[in-house]
C-alpha positions, 0 to 999 in steps of 0.5 A: 329566141331571146325575145321569145323567152322574154315574152313567154317569161314575162307573160307567165311571171305577170300571170302568177303575180297578177293571181297573187295580187287578185287574191288580196281582194278576191278569191272564188271561195273562202279558204278558211271555211271547211266543207267536208261534204264537198271533199276530194271533188275532181275539177267541175264547173263549181270548182274548176280545179277540184277540192281538197280533203277538207272541201276547200277550193284548190283554185282559191288555195293556189291563188293565196299560195301564190301570194305566200310563195312570191312574197317569201321569195321576193323579200328573201331576194331583197335581203340578199341584194340589200346586203350582198351588193354593198358587200360585193362593192366594198370587197371590189373597192378593197381588192386584195385587202383584209376586208376583201378576204374576210368578205369572200371567206365569209361567203364561202362559209355561208355557201357551205350550208344549204338554205334547207340546213340553215332553215333547220337551224333557225327553226330549231331555235325560233320555230317554223314560220314564213318569217324564218323561211325568208331569213334562211333563203335571204341568208343564202342569197347574200353570198350570191349577190356579193360574189356577182357584184364583186366580179362585175365591179372588179372589171370596171375599176380599171376603166378610164372613167373610173380612173378619171373619177379617182384623179378628180378626188372621188373616194372609193365609196362615191365611185362605187355608188356613182360609177360602178353600181349603175354599170352592174345593175343589168347583171343584178337584174338578171341574177335577181330573176334567177334567184327569185325562181330559186327562192320560190323553189326553196320556199316550196321545199321548206313548206313541204318539210314543214319549215315554211309557212304554217297553217292556216296560211296556204303554201304550194309546198305544203299542198304537195305535202298534204296530197302525197298520201292521196295521189293514187285516188286524187291526183289533182291535189298534187298536179295543180300546185305542182304545175303552179310551181313549175310554170312560175319557176319556168317563167322567171327563168325564161324572163331572166334568159330573155333579159340577159340576151337583151342586155348583152348584144353579143349574146343576142347576135349569137343566137340570131 
């Protein structure tokens, strides 16, 4: 089951990532051109997924929207990892100290504010944009990786090889980089795929309420928002971007589940 999850998840992830990459050099139709005469066409050979209320090709919109969603989520997860992992390592190395307490209580404060609320605050100050969505989602990811890293690192500080490194005169920073970080990388990879999927959901949610990517940049979430008043007579406007979000998030979750099983033989044997 674990291998099956890994294969299916990897296929879906590569499919949508490939779609995003292809959109950089080619899309079936130019999404910046409006064709009002062709508006609200249902799926047909000329437009495989139909057209929207401006006559734009939905397949082209989804391809470019994949690029937007994946880029926002990827950068946001990168921010979370880039700041959260060092904080987690630092807190574990200084367990029980004031530094550890400040980092963990700071994480609690960030967790108290959902990414949507953080985005609203940032938008009220700087305005709505994809960059502000990245910042909001990234800030929410920092405590996730900090907690995970600290938890994994604490169990390693009592290992013999860490004690040997301390006897050899290595400092906490060097031990964290050379001995602790490599042994928590598996945890971070698995959590990264999960946070990536949550980032895509968060980006879609922020764009749905107008706080994410702004026109003319396509976004799956805004496509859903634009279609909500036309679902009764043009359901394809909501179905296809909704399925794109569903299968992308499903693929990343299955990928994370499969990677977890692959990295942990005990889980793999239990499922077999």
